[in-house]
N, C-alpha and C positions, 0 to 999 in steps of 0.2 A: 410728534408725529416721528420723530427721529428720523431714520432715513427712509421712510415710507413702505418698509416691507409688510406691514399689515396692511397696508391701503392697497397695495400690489396683489398680496393674497385674497384680500375682499373683492378685487377685480376678478380675480381668476374662479372665483368660487360663487359669482354670480350675488354677493352680498353687497349691501351700503356701508359706505366710510365715513365717518367724521374724524379729522383729524386738527389737533391743536398744537402749535409750535411756536416757543416766543422768540426763538433766534431767526430773525429774517433770512439769512443765508441758508440755514438748515432748510429752512421751511420751502425756500426756491427750488433746492436740490431735491428734496422730496417732491415736490409739486410736479416737477417736471419728470421725475421717476414714474411717478403714479399716470401723470397724461400717457408717456409711452407705453405704460402697460394697457391703459384703456384703448390707446388706439390700435394695439397689436391685438387685443381682444375683440375689437368691432371688425377688424379684418379678417381673423380666422373664423369669425362669425358668419362671413360671407360666403353663399354657395359656390361651388367651384364648378367650372366648366368642363373640367378636365377627371371627374370623378366617376 
């Protein structure tokens, strides 16, 4: 899974992603990064009151 770059790109493109990582520390960093990208994507998808 590396640093999670592919996971973040999939979220931005609206695609599914499955990641595998053997190093727990790297997995934790990548998972957090993907989680943040997912949250940002959800927030950007909300309708704006000021548009």
